[in-house]
C-alpha positions as CSV (number, residue, x, y, z in Angstrom):
1,M,0.0,0.0,0.0
2,E,1.2,3.5,-0.8
3,P,1.4,6.1,2.0
4,A,-1.4,8.2,0.3
5,A,-3.7,5.2,0.3
6,A,-2.8,4.3,3.9
7,L,-3.6,7.9,5.1
8,R,-6.9,7.9,3.2
9,R,-8.0,4.9,5.3
10,V,-7.1,6.4,8.7
11,S,-10.4,7.0,10.6
12,F,-9.7,10.7,11.4
13,L,-8.0,11.5,8.1
14,K,-10.1,9.8,5.4
15,A,-12.8,12.5,5.3
16,L,-10.3,15.3,4.8
17,P,-10.2,17.4,1.6
18,D,-7.6,16.2,-0.9
19,A,-5.6,19.4,-0.4
20,V,-5.3,18.8,3.3
21,L,-4.4,15.2,2.9
22,R,-1.6,16.2,0.4
23,A,-0.3,18.6,3.0
24,V,-0.1,15.7,5.6
25,L,1.5,13.4,3.0
26,S,4.2,16.0,2.1
27,S,5.1,16.4,5.8
28,G,6.1,12.9,6.6
29,R,8.4,10.0,5.7
30,V,8.4,6.3,5.5
31,R,10.3,4.2,8.1
32,R,10.8,0.5,7.5
33,L,11.1,-2.2,10.2
34,Q,11.7,-5.9,10.4
35,N,9.8,-8.3,12.6
36,G,10.4,-7.5,16.3
37,E,12.1,-4.2,15.6
38,V,11.1,-1.5,18.1
39,L,9.0,1.4,16.8
40,F,8.8,3.1,20.2
41,M,9.0,2.2,23.9
42,E,6.6,2.9,26.8
43,H,7.3,6.3,28.3
44,Q,9.1,7.5,25.2
45,K,8.3,10.9,23.8
46,C,5.7,10.8,21.1
47,L,7.1,10.4,17.5
48,G,4.1,12.0,15.9
49,L,1.5,10.7,13.6
50,V,2.3,7.1,12.8
51,V,0.3,5.2,10.2
52,V,1.0,1.6,9.1
53,V,1.6,1.4,5.4
54,S,2.5,-2.3,5.1
55,G,3.0,-5.3,7.5
56,A,1.6,-4.8,11.0
57,V,2.5,-3.2,14.3
58,K,1.9,-4.8,17.7
59,V,1.2,-2.5,20.7
60,Y,2.0,-4.1,24.0
61,S,2.6,-3.6,27.7
62,L,4.5,-5.5,30.3
63,D,3.1,-6.3,33.8
64,R,5.2,-6.2,36.9
65,R,6.3,-9.8,36.4
66,G,7.5,-9.0,32.9
67,R,4.6,-10.8,31.2
68,E,3.6,-9.3,27.9
69,M,0.0,-8.2,27.2
70,T,-0.9,-7.3,23.6
71,V,-2.9,-4.1,23.7
72,D,-3.6,-3.8,20.0
73,R,-2.4,-4.7,16.5
74,Q,-2.5,-2.1,13.7
75,E,-2.7,-3.1,10.1
76,P,-2.2,-1.0,6.9
77,G,-4.3,2.1,7.0
78,E,-4.5,2.3,10.8
79,S,-2.8,4.9,13.0
80,V,-0.7,3.7,15.9
81,L,-1.4,4.7,19.5
82,E,-2.3,8.3,18.6
83,L,-3.4,9.5,22.1
84,P,0.0,11.2,23.0
85,L,-0.2,12.9,19.7
86,F,-3.1,15.0,21.0
87,D,-2.6,15.1,24.8
88,G,1.2,15.9,24.7
89,G,2.2,13.0,27.0
90,N,4.5,10.1,26.4
91,Y,3.6,6.7,25.1
92,P,1.6,4.6,27.6
93,A,2.7,1.3,25.9
94,S,5.4,0.0,23.5
95,A,5.2,-0.9,19.8
96,V,7.2,-3.2,17.6
97,A,6.9,-4.5,14.0
98,A,4.8,-7.6,14.0
99,T,6.0,-8.8,10.6
100,D,8.9,-8.5,8.3
101,D,8.9,-5.7,5.8
102,T,6.7,-3.5,8.0
103,A,6.6,0.1,6.9
104,V,5.1,3.1,8.8
105,F,4.5,6.7,7.7
106,I,5.6,9.2,10.3
107,V,4.7,12.9,10.5
108,P,6.8,14.4,13.4
109,R,4.6,15.8,16.2
110,P,5.7,19.4,15.9
111,V,4.9,19.3,12.2
112,F,1.6,17.7,12.8
113,E,0.7,20.4,15.4
114,R,1.3,23.0,12.8
115,L,-0.8,21.1,10.3
116,T,-3.7,21.0,12.8
117,A,-3.3,24.7,13.5
118,D,-3.5,25.4,9.7
119,H,-6.3,22.9,9.1
120,P,-8.6,22.8,12.2
121,E,-10.7,20.1,10.5
122,I,-8.0,17.6,11.3
123,A,-8.6,18.1,15.0
124,A,-12.3,17.9,14.6
125,H,-12.1,14.5,12.8
126,A,-9.5,13.3,15.3
127,L,-11.8,14.0,18.2
128,R,-14.4,11.8,16.6
129,G,-11.8,9.1,15.9
130,L,-10.7,9.1,19.5
131,A,-14.3,8.8,20.7
132,I,-14.8,5.8,18.5
133,R,-11.6,4.2,19.8
134,M,-12.7,4.9,23.4
135,R,-16.1,3.2,22.8
136,R,-14.2,0.1,21.5
137,L,-11.9,0.1,24.5
138,L,-14.9,0.4,26.9
139,K,-16.6,-2.5,25.2
140,M,-13.4,-4.6,25.6
141,L,-13.1,-3.7,29.2
142,E,-16.7,-4.6,29.8
143,A,-16.2,-8.0,28.1
144,Q,-13.1,-8.7,30.2
145,A,-15.0,-7.9,33.4
146,L,-18.1,-9.8,32.6
147,H,-17.0,-12.7,30.4
148,T,-14.3,-15.4,30.9
149,V,-11.5,-15.9,28.3
150,Q,-13.2,-19.1,27.2
151,M,-16.5,-17.3,26.6
152,R,-14.7,-14.6,24.6
153,L,-12.7,-17.1,22.6
154,A,-15.8,-19.2,21.8
155,A,-17.6,-16.1,20.5
156,Y,-14.5,-15.2,18.4
157,L,-14.5,-18.7,16.9
158,L,-18.2,-18.5,16.0
159,R,-17.6,-15.1,14.3
160,A,-14.5,-16.5,12.4
161,A,-16.5,-19.6,11.3
162,D,-19.3,-17.4,9.9
163,G,-21.6,-20.4,9.6
164,R,-19.0,-22.7,8.1
165,P,-18.4,-26.1,9.7
166,A,-14.6,-25.8,9.2
167,F,-12.2,-23.0,8.7
168,S,-8.6,-21.9,9.2
169,L,-7.5,-19.4,11.9
170,Q,-6.1,-16.5,9.9
171,E,-4.6,-14.8,12.9
172,T,-1.9,-15.9,15.3
173,N,-2.8,-16.7,18.9
174,E,-1.1,-13.5,19.9
175,A,-3.3,-11.5,17.5
176,I,-6.4,-13.4,18.7
177,G,-5.4,-12.5,22.3
178,S,-5.2,-8.8,21.4
179,R,-8.8,-9.0,20.1
180,I,-10.3,-10.8,23.1
181,G,-8.2,-9.1,25.8
182,S,-5.9,-12.0,26.7
183,V,-2.4,-13.2,26.0
184,R,-1.0,-15.9,23.6
185,E,-0.4,-18.5,26.2
186,V,-3.9,-18.3,27.6
187,V,-5.4,-18.4,24.1
188,S,-3.4,-21.6,23.3
189,R,-4.6,-23.3,26.6
190,T,-8.2,-22.3,26.0
191,L,-8.2,-23.6,22.4
192,R,-6.9,-26.9,23.8
193,S,-9.6,-26.9,26.4
194,L,-12.4,-26.3,23.9
195,N,-10.9,-29.1,21.8
196,E,-10.9,-31.5,24.9
197,Q,-14.5,-30.5,25.7
198,G,-15.6,-31.6,22.2
199,A,-16.7,-28.2,21.1
200,I,-14.1,-28.0,18.3
201,N,-11.5,-30.2,16.6
202,L,-8.2,-28.4,16.4
203,K,-5.4,-29.5,14.1
204,G,-2.7,-27.0,13.7
205,R,-4.5,-23.8,12.5
206,S,-7.5,-25.8,11.1
207,V,-10.7,-25.7,13.2
208,T,-13.7,-27.9,12.8
209,I,-16.9,-27.0,14.7
210,V,-17.8,-30.4,16.3
211,D,-20.6,-29.2,18.6
212,A,-21.9,-25.8,17.5
213,D,-24.6,-25.8,20.2
214,L,-22.0,-26.4,22.9
215,L,-19.8,-23.7,21.5
216,R,-22.7,-21.2,21.5
217,R,-23.6,-22.1,25.1
218,I,-20.0,-21.5,26.2
219,A,-20.0,-18.1,24.3
220,E,-23.3,-17.0,25.9
221,P,-23.0,-14.6,29.0
């Protein structure tokens, strides 16, 4: 994906006039990273606007025991942890490339501030984008508080199946964990548990729904 196409897919940039988008595009540069390469670390000063052009970026945090918790995963056309871009603080989590040949488009924060001053519509769209992300975060927190990992994973599998009796898991267990508010190891254990309970048959990344009714009962709150 080209940087211009990636910017046009960002939630708070896609509705901007072409002239404003061209101004943003001309103010940044592409940075390339390999799998596991650090984009930024927790508490680091904000780089600026960061948009994924190719590959993927994993945003994660470490608990006091050093265990990694995936917070989010950004794909091409998504911005990366933009909160400090607007509140002036440092990064609340770390980010690394999740695949080889990852590329991100970066507009330095001072430059982005000048752009928003010259084009107030950027800030207006950004406010809406942050509100949408906050709603998504609140729904995730609610799900974590009210539902077990097994319930959330069963619901995820039902969505992934989309009515099919068998399918392949397209995301890694780490990426699945980021979507259901868990970690890779717990996702792996829970998949094995669902397999042992007879709800699914798991072979590698291939999943067969053995007992759809059981899987739905597990997914229900």
